[in-house]
N, C-alpha and C positions, 0 to 999 in steps of 0.2 A: 800505375796500372788501374784501369777503371774497375769499378765494382762489377762482379758478375751479375747477370740476370738471375732471378730466383723463381723457382717453381715450388709452390707449396703443394705437396702431393698428399691427398687424403683418400679415404675409401670411397665415399660417395653414398647416396641414399636416394630412395624414391621420393622422399619429402624434400622439396626445394628449400624449406627453412633450415634444414640440417646444415647447409653450407655456410650459414651466417657467421659462425665463429671463424671459419677459415678465411672468408672474405674480409672479416674485421682485422685479422692479422695482416692480410695483404694491404688493406687500407692504412694500417699503422706503419707498415714498411714504407709505403709511398709518402706518408707524412714525415717520417724520420729521414728518408733518403730519396728525395724527389727524382734524382737522376737514375735510380735503380729501377729497372723494368722488373715487374713481378706479375706472375700469373698463378692461378689456382688450377690444379688438374686432379682428376679423379680416376681411381682404378676401375670403377664400374658404376652404373646407374645414373651418372651425371656426365655432362660435357663441360669442358673438353677433357679428353683423356691425356695421358702424359705425352704421347707422340704428337698430338695436335698442338698442345701448348708449346712443346719444344720446336716444332716446325714453324709456328708463328714467330717465336723469338729469333730463330735462325733467319727467317725471311726478313726480319727487321735489321739484320746485320749483327746480332749477338753472336759472339764466338766463345764466350765463357758462360756456362749455365750451372747454377747450384741447385740441386734437388733436395728439398727438405721434407722428409717423411713426417707427416703430421699424425703420427701414431703414438699413443701413450705406451702401449705394449709392443713388444717385438715378436709378433706372431708370424705365421706363414707368409703373409703378404710382404712384410718388411724383410724377412729372411730369405725367401725364395723367389717370389714374383718380381719384386722390385729390381734385384740384380739382373734378371733376365730381360726385363724391360729396358734397363739402362744399356745393356749390351746391344740390344736391338737398335736403340737410339744412336749409339756410337757407330754402329755399322751404317745406319742411314745417313749420318752426318759426320763423316770421318774428320772433318776439319775443325770441329768444335771440341772444347774442353768441358767435360761433364764432371762435376764434383758431387758425390753423394754423401750427405751428412748422415749421422746416426739418427734414428727415430727420436723425436723430441722428448719422449718419455725417458730416454737415457741421460738427459741433461740434468745435472745437479741444480741448475737454475730453475728448471721447470718443477722438479721435485720440491725444491724449497718454496717456490711460489704456490704450489698446490697445498703444501702443508700450512703455509701462512694463511692462505684463503680459508682452509678448513677451520683454522683456529679463530678466524675473524668473526665468526657468527653471522656471516652473510653481509657484513658491512661493505665489503669490496664489490659486491654484485651491483651496486647502484651507481 
């Protein structure tokens, strides 16, 4: 079974530079898995939004889409807004399989990586 397409879903900002880390994750995914389609999408203040990114993938023929919430904390956006947005996407695209992962901040791998980075005295930032 082919790898699902991935949407990295983040909050968004008025500052265009804010999205650089999200774009870097997308670029790393492309490097690790060139056959995987990946898009970034934003809740507000930036484009594309989740519906736009999903529609683009569906138009390309993607039928399985994994949404990865790029939130460290599980606040209102991850708890309340995102499930509503996903239900809307499922209604708009009934033939696709949407998979919602937990927010990245809930991953033991991310917690470990952040702890290791904090202990590294900045060496890993270069």
